[in-house]
C-alpha positions as CSV (number, residue, x, y, z in Angstrom):
1,M,52.8,19.9,52.6
2,K,53.6,17.1,55.0
3,L,51.0,15.9,57.4
4,F,52.6,17.1,60.5
5,K,53.0,20.6,59.0
6,R,49.4,20.6,57.9
7,T,48.4,19.6,61.5
8,F,50.4,22.5,62.9
9,V,49.0,25.0,60.4
10,S,45.4,23.8,61.1
11,F,46.0,24.1,64.9
12,S,47.5,27.6,64.3
13,Y,44.1,28.7,63.0
14,L,42.6,27.9,66.3
15,I,45.1,29.7,68.4
16,I,43.5,33.2,68.1
17,P,40.0,32.1,69.0
18,L,41.3,29.9,71.8
19,F,43.4,32.9,73.0
20,I,40.4,35.2,73.1
21,V,38.0,32.6,74.7
22,G,40.7,31.5,77.1
23,S,41.5,35.1,78.1
24,A,37.8,35.8,78.8
25,I,37.5,32.7,80.9
26,I,40.6,33.5,82.9
27,Y,39.6,37.1,83.4
28,F,36.2,36.4,84.8
29,T,37.4,33.4,86.8
30,F,40.1,35.5,88.4
31,G,37.6,38.4,89.1
32,Y,35.2,35.9,90.7
33,V,38.0,34.4,92.9
34,I,39.3,37.8,93.9
35,Y,35.9,39.1,95.0
36,E,35.1,35.8,96.7
37,E,38.4,36.0,98.7
38,A,38.0,39.7,99.6
39,D,34.4,39.2,100.8
40,E,35.5,36.2,102.8
41,Y,38.3,38.2,104.4
42,L,36.1,41.2,105.2
43,T,33.4,39.0,106.7
44,Y,35.9,37.3,108.9
45,E,37.2,40.7,110.1
46,M,33.6,41.9,110.8
47,E,32.9,38.8,112.9
48,R,36.2,39.3,114.8
49,L,35.4,42.9,115.6
50,M,31.9,42.1,116.8
51,E,33.4,39.4,119.0
52,Y,35.9,41.9,120.3
53,H,33.0,44.3,121.2
54,R,31.1,41.7,123.0
55,E,34.0,40.7,125.1
56,H,35.5,44.2,125.9
57,Q,32.5,46.5,125.4
58,D,34.7,48.8,123.4
59,L,35.0,50.0,119.8
60,P,38.0,49.0,117.7
61,D,40.9,51.3,117.2
62,F,40.7,53.6,114.1
63,H,43.8,52.0,112.6
64,R,42.1,48.7,112.4
65,V,39.0,49.9,110.5
66,A,38.5,52.3,107.6
67,E,35.8,54.4,109.2
68,I,33.7,54.7,112.4
69,I,30.6,56.9,112.0
70,A,28.5,57.6,115.0
71,G,24.8,57.9,114.8
72,Q,24.3,55.7,111.8
73,K,22.7,52.3,111.8
74,V,23.1,49.6,109.1
75,E,20.2,47.3,109.0
76,K,22.1,44.5,107.2
77,P,25.8,44.3,106.4
78,F,26.5,45.0,102.7
79,F,29.5,44.9,100.3
80,R,30.3,47.5,97.6
81,D,33.2,48.6,95.4
82,T,34.8,52.0,95.9
83,L,37.8,53.9,94.6
84,I,40.3,55.5,97.0
85,L,42.9,58.1,96.0
86,E,46.5,56.8,96.4
87,P,48.5,60.0,97.2
88,S,51.9,58.5,96.3
89,D,50.7,57.5,92.8
90,N,48.0,60.1,92.5
91,E,45.6,57.5,91.1
92,M,42.3,56.0,92.2
93,V,42.8,52.5,93.6
94,P,39.9,50.0,93.8
95,H,38.9,48.6,97.2
96,R,36.2,46.2,98.4
97,E,34.2,47.7,101.2
98,L,32.0,46.1,103.9
99,A,29.7,48.2,106.1
100,F,27.9,47.1,109.3
101,S,26.8,48.7,112.6
102,I,27.6,48.1,116.3
103,H,25.3,49.3,119.1
104,H,27.6,50.7,121.7
105,K,26.5,52.4,125.0
106,G,23.0,53.2,123.7
107,E,24.3,54.6,120.4
108,D,24.7,53.1,116.9
109,F,28.0,53.2,115.2
110,K,28.6,52.5,111.5
111,I,31.8,50.5,110.9
112,V,33.4,50.4,107.5
113,L,36.1,47.8,106.5
114,R,38.1,48.0,103.3
115,H,40.3,45.6,101.4
116,L,42.5,46.4,98.5
117,I,41.7,44.5,95.3
118,P,43.5,44.5,91.9
119,G,42.2,47.0,89.3
120,K,40.6,45.9,86.1
121,D,43.6,47.0,84.1
122,D,45.9,44.9,86.4
123,L,43.6,42.0,86.1
124,L,43.5,42.3,82.3
125,E,47.2,42.5,82.1
126,G,47.7,39.4,84.2
127,T,45.1,37.5,82.3
128,L,46.8,38.3,78.9
129,L,50.2,37.3,80.3
130,I,48.8,34.0,81.6
131,A,46.9,33.2,78.4
132,A,49.9,34.1,76.2
133,G,52.1,31.8,78.3
134,V,49.6,29.0,78.1
135,M,49.3,29.4,74.3
136,L,53.1,29.5,73.9
137,L,53.4,26.3,76.0
138,M,50.7,24.6,73.9
139,V,52.5,25.5,70.7
140,A,55.8,24.2,72.0
141,V,54.2,21.0,73.2
142,L,52.4,20.6,69.8
143,V,55.7,21.1,67.9
144,L,57.5,18.6,70.0
145,M,54.6,16.1,69.9
146,V,54.3,16.4,66.1
147,S,58.0,16.1,65.6
148,Y,58.0,12.9,67.7
149,L,55.0,11.5,65.9
150,S,56.6,12.3,62.5
151,G,59.9,10.7,63.5
152,R,58.8,7.7,65.5
153,I,55.2,6.8,65.3
154,W,54.8,7.5,61.6
155,K,58.0,5.7,60.7
156,P,56.2,2.5,59.5
157,F,54.0,4.7,57.3
158,Y,57.0,6.4,55.6
159,Q,58.7,3.0,55.1
160,T,55.5,1.8,53.4
161,V,55.5,4.9,51.1
162,R,59.2,4.4,50.2
163,L,58.5,0.7,49.3
164,L,55.5,1.7,47.2
165,S,57.5,4.4,45.4
166,G,60.0,1.8,44.2
167,Y,57.5,-0.9,43.4
168,R,57.1,-2.1,39.8
169,I,54.0,-4.1,38.8
170,S,56.1,-6.8,37.2
171,Q,57.8,-7.5,40.6
172,P,56.3,-9.5,43.5
173,P,54.6,-7.3,46.1
174,P,57.1,-5.9,48.6
175,V,57.2,-7.1,52.2
176,F,56.1,-4.2,54.4
177,P,57.6,-3.7,57.9
178,E,55.6,-5.1,60.8
179,T,54.2,-2.6,63.3
180,D,52.1,-2.8,66.5
181,I,50.0,0.2,65.3
182,E,46.7,-1.3,64.2
183,E,45.9,1.4,61.6
184,F,49.3,1.0,59.9
185,S,49.1,-2.8,60.1
186,S,45.7,-2.7,58.5
187,L,47.0,-0.3,55.8
188,N,49.9,-2.7,55.0
189,Q,47.6,-5.7,54.8
190,T,45.2,-3.8,52.5
191,V,48.0,-2.6,50.2
192,T,49.5,-6.1,50.1
193,G,46.2,-7.5,49.1
194,L,45.7,-4.9,46.4
195,L,49.3,-5.3,45.0
196,T,48.9,-9.1,45.0
197,K,45.7,-8.8,43.0
198,M,47.3,-6.3,40.7
199,N,50.3,-8.5,40.2
200,G,48.1,-11.5,39.5
201,D,46.0,-9.5,37.0
202,Y,49.2,-8.3,35.3
203,Q,50.6,-11.8,35.0
204,R,47.3,-13.1,33.6
205,T,47.1,-10.3,31.1
206,R,50.7,-10.9,30.1
207,D,50.1,-14.6,29.7
208,F,46.9,-13.9,27.8
209,N,48.6,-11.6,25.4
210,A,51.5,-14.0,24.9
211,N,49.2,-17.0,24.4
212,A,46.9,-15.1,22.1
213,S,49.7,-13.7,20.1
214,H,51.2,-17.2,19.6
215,E,48.1,-19.2,19.0
216,L,46.1,-16.7,17.0
217,Q,49.1,-15.9,14.8
218,T,49.4,-19.6,14.0
219,H,45.8,-20.0,12.8
220,L,45.8,-16.6,11.1
221,A,48.9,-17.6,9.1
222,L,47.2,-20.8,8.1
223,I,44.1,-18.9,7.0
224,R,46.2,-16.3,5.1
225,A,48.2,-19.0,3.3
226,N,45.1,-20.8,2.1
227,A,43.4,-17.6,1.2
228,E,46.4,-16.7,-1.0
229,Q,46.2,-20.0,-2.7
230,L,42.5,-19.6,-3.3
231,L,43.1,-16.2,-5.0
232,N,45.4,-18.0,-7.5
233,Q,43.0,-20.8,-8.2
234,S,39.7,-21.2,-10.1
235,P,36.6,-22.7,-8.4
236,G,37.0,-25.8,-10.6
237,D,40.5,-26.5,-9.3
238,P,40.6,-29.9,-7.3
239,S,42.4,-28.3,-4.3
240,F,40.0,-25.4,-4.1
241,S,37.6,-27.2,-1.8
242,E,40.5,-28.5,0.3
243,N,41.8,-25.0,0.9
244,L,38.3,-23.8,1.9
245,R,38.1,-26.7,4.4
246,N,41.5,-25.7,5.8
247,I,40.3,-22.1,6.3
248,Q,37.1,-23.3,8.0
249,N,39.0,-25.7,10.3
250,A,41.4,-22.9,11.2
251,T,38.6,-20.5,12.0
252,I,36.9,-23.1,14.2
253,K,40.1,-23.7,16.1
254,L,40.7,-19.9,16.3
255,S,37.3,-19.4,17.9
256,G,37.9,-22.2,20.4
257,V,41.3,-20.7,21.4
258,Q,39.7,-17.3,21.9
259,K,36.9,-18.7,24.0
260,S,39.4,-20.8,26.1
261,L,41.7,-17.8,26.7
262,L,38.7,-15.6,27.7
263,L,37.5,-18.4,30.1
264,L,40.9,-18.6,31.7
265,S,41.0,-14.8,32.1
266,R,37.5,-14.8,33.7
267,I,38.4,-17.6,36.1
268,G,41.6,-15.7,37.1
269,N,39.6,-12.5,37.7
270,L,37.2,-14.4,40.1
271,E,34.2,-13.7,37.9
272,F,32.8,-17.1,38.9
273,C,32.0,-16.4,42.6
274,N,28.5,-17.8,43.0
275,A,29.5,-20.7,45.3
276,V,26.7,-23.1,46.2
277,D,26.4,-26.5,47.8
278,L,26.2,-29.1,44.9
279,D,26.8,-32.8,44.2
280,L,29.6,-33.2,41.6
281,L,28.2,-36.6,40.7
282,D,25.3,-34.9,38.9
283,Y,27.6,-32.9,36.7
284,L,29.9,-35.9,36.0
285,T,26.9,-38.0,35.0
286,A,25.6,-35.3,32.6
287,S,29.1,-35.0,31.1
288,L,29.5,-38.7,30.5
289,D,26.1,-38.8,28.9
290,L,27.1,-35.9,26.6
291,F,30.2,-37.8,25.3
292,R,28.6,-41.3,25.3
293,E,28.0,-41.2,21.6
294,A,31.7,-40.3,20.9
295,L,32.7,-43.2,23.2
296,E,30.6,-45.7,21.2
297,L,31.8,-44.4,17.8
298,R,35.5,-44.9,18.8
299,G,34.8,-48.2,20.7
300,I,36.1,-46.8,24.0
301,R,35.2,-48.9,27.1
302,L,33.9,-46.8,30.0
303,T,34.1,-48.0,33.6
304,T,32.7,-46.0,36.5
305,R,32.9,-46.3,40.3
306,V,31.1,-43.2,41.5
307,E,29.5,-42.0,44.7
308,T,27.9,-38.8,45.8
309,C,30.4,-36.0,46.2
310,P,29.1,-32.9,48.0
311,L,31.1,-29.7,47.2
312,R,30.8,-26.0,47.5
313,M,31.7,-24.2,44.3
314,D,30.3,-22.3,41.4
315,P,28.0,-24.5,39.3
316,G,29.5,-23.1,36.1
317,L,33.0,-24.0,37.1
318,A,31.9,-27.4,38.2
319,E,30.4,-28.0,34.8
320,I,33.5,-26.7,33.0
321,L,35.8,-28.8,35.3
322,V,34.1,-32.2,34.5
323,N,33.5,-31.4,30.9
324,N,37.1,-30.6,30.2
325,L,38.3,-33.7,32.1
326,V,36.0,-36.1,30.2
327,K,36.6,-34.3,26.9
328,N,40.4,-34.6,27.4
329,A,40.1,-38.3,28.2
330,V,38.0,-38.9,25.0
331,K,39.9,-36.6,22.7
332,H,43.4,-38.0,23.5
333,N,42.3,-41.6,23.7
334,V,42.9,-44.3,21.1
335,K,40.4,-46.4,19.2
336,G,39.3,-49.4,21.3
337,G,40.8,-47.8,24.4
338,F,39.4,-47.4,27.9
339,I,38.3,-44.7,30.4
340,E,37.9,-45.4,34.1
341,V,36.2,-42.9,36.3
342,T,36.3,-42.9,40.1
343,L,34.5,-40.4,42.2
344,N,33.9,-40.2,46.0
345,C,33.9,-37.5,48.6
346,R,37.7,-37.5,48.7
347,E,38.9,-37.6,45.1
348,L,38.1,-37.7,41.4
349,V,40.3,-39.9,39.3
350,I,40.0,-40.2,35.5
351,A,42.3,-42.9,33.9
352,N,42.4,-43.4,30.2
353,S,44.5,-45.1,27.5
354,G,46.3,-42.7,25.1
355,L,49.1,-42.2,22.7
356,P,52.7,-42.8,24.0
357,Y,54.2,-39.8,25.9
358,D,57.8,-39.6,27.1
359,G,57.7,-36.1,28.6
360,D,56.9,-34.8,32.1
361,P,53.2,-35.4,32.7
362,S,52.8,-32.3,34.9
363,G,53.8,-30.2,31.9
364,L,50.6,-31.3,30.1
365,M,48.6,-28.9,32.4
366,D,50.5,-25.9,31.0
367,R,48.9,-23.8,28.3
368,F,49.3,-24.9,24.7
369,V,52.0,-27.4,25.6
370,K,53.4,-29.2,22.5
371,G,53.2,-33.0,22.4
372,T,54.6,-35.5,20.0
373,Y,51.4,-35.3,18.0
374,G,50.9,-31.6,18.0
375,N,49.4,-29.0,20.3
376,M,47.7,-30.5,23.5
377,G,45.4,-27.5,23.9
378,I,44.3,-25.5,26.9
379,G,41.7,-27.7,28.6
380,L,43.9,-29.0,31.4
381,A,45.2,-25.5,32.1
382,I,41.6,-24.5,32.7
383,V,41.1,-27.5,35.0
384,K,44.2,-26.6,36.9
385,Q,43.2,-23.0,37.4
386,I,39.8,-24.1,38.7
387,C,41.5,-26.5,41.1
388,D,43.9,-23.8,42.4
389,L,40.9,-21.5,42.9
390,H,39.2,-24.1,45.2
391,Q,42.3,-25.4,46.9
392,M,42.1,-28.7,45.2
393,E,45.3,-30.8,44.6
394,I,45.7,-32.0,41.0
395,S,48.2,-34.4,39.7
396,Y,48.9,-36.1,36.3
397,S,50.7,-39.4,35.9
398,I,51.5,-41.8,33.0
399,A,52.2,-45.5,33.4
400,E,53.7,-47.6,30.6
401,K,53.8,-44.5,28.5
402,T,50.1,-45.0,27.4
403,D,48.1,-45.3,30.6
404,H,47.2,-41.7,31.6
405,A,45.6,-40.9,35.0
406,L,44.5,-37.5,36.3
407,K,43.7,-37.2,40.0
408,I,42.0,-34.4,41.9
409,L,42.0,-34.4,45.7
410,F,39.2,-32.3,47.3
411,P,39.9,-30.1,50.3
412,R,39.0,-31.5,53.6
413,E,36.4,-29.8,55.7
């Protein structure tokens, strides 16, 4: 059932109680007003007749009053209801009666004034007609109002529903129509936010599945091939140990790929949301100390120009960011090469020597991009996702084919 029909049905349940209560209010209100007006009229007539007696020292004519009774005195004027037979209709008709006395020529006279008032049956009939008319008018207004609301005011809502009905999660979120109705505008913004997050989750899940399928199958195929060779060899065969090492290396790489993919998924799902004020220099210094032995073993020359760098980000992501950058510079360096690290409050630049590369440097930040010397891994893809999460600008450049430089610009306050 549509909303406007539900509104109409719900209102219909209130019509009978409203009709009963409204009729009672109208009935008693009309009765009060009728008696108030009748008493006011009779009081005015009494005052007029008493004024007439004072001026003319004479009683009023019989046709101007209901009764004149000699010898009766009324201490205080009073009102009462009475029924008078109407000869033409042969029914008793209600009247409002006021009795008072006038002292005329040494004798008291009781004067009775009467005023016709509607009967209770007439009052009830009029009340029901008025209440029914008001109810019918309210129903008509409600139908017209609901129809207008459904056709005009609710139009943006129905447009949003139609766009959502045709939406597919693989598509970008639809653009909802703008509206000046605050509730619908808030609804559209909320739905857009939810769809954007759903679409992002879908894209990350699809990329995760594609990357996992590709990379895991490669290592699993290697493990399977070496396992099959082991089944056909004896432990004393010279290549037996080599096949075992191949399996071990493949499992280590497989574990690393799995951890990296899960890390990317966690970053994309905003699981690292404990942002605090920190100094990136502390994390960079710890990371360089961690890889210092590897630098010395390969004869890589390290040059640093670093300053304090206050940032607000998750400590875990800060550690992952600098560790992946330093690890990438060490892993893809050459023996006897160099690494230059520059850090200040504006940027972080890590330049290093490396193997020749003729491709597009920006492509090195894609997942599992293939280089001349094999798979380049996923480390820089993790770095890029962390930068995107914190609105940092990241760029990769190569000079003379062997001088690599990765620059991160921090957002300005």
